[in-house]
C-alpha positions, 0 to 999 in steps of 0.5 A: 555362285552367280550366273552372268549373261553377256557380262551382266550378273543376273541370278544365283546359280546352282552347279550340278557336277556330280552324277547324283546332282545331275540325276536329281536336278530340279526334280520334285522341287516347287521352284528354284531361285535363279538357275541350275547349270549342268556340266557335261549334259547334252539333253534333259527331261522334265519327268516328275517336274512340278513347273515349266522350265527354260532350257539353254543348250551351251557349247563347250565355250559356254555360248548358247546354241539353242533355247526352249521352254519345256513343260513337265513330262517332256524330253528334249531333243539333242542339239549339235555342238551342245556340251552343257545345259542351263535350266531356270523357271519358265520366263527367266531367260526373257527377263535376263535377255538370254538368247542364242549367241549369249555368253554364260559365265558362273562366278563365286 
């Protein structure tokens, strides 16, 4: 699967759709090549994470509503209108020009 930001193919993406995948996420990993997309997850935590991550909070329309960088051992707040979350290694969003208002797409 590939992640597209504002009609540009930017990186590989893993999809976390099952309860197990959502619970495990990026925990206990040393990194990820690309990003992980969480369906129907409005907030995240970074307990047991080994690296800082960029987090994009998406509305049901897959438009970015809020962006933040989180260090390990943090809990995100809840944001209005958020339905899904995208996570990537810290600094990735700047490279991909992902910001509030960006449109996210996932393609095979």
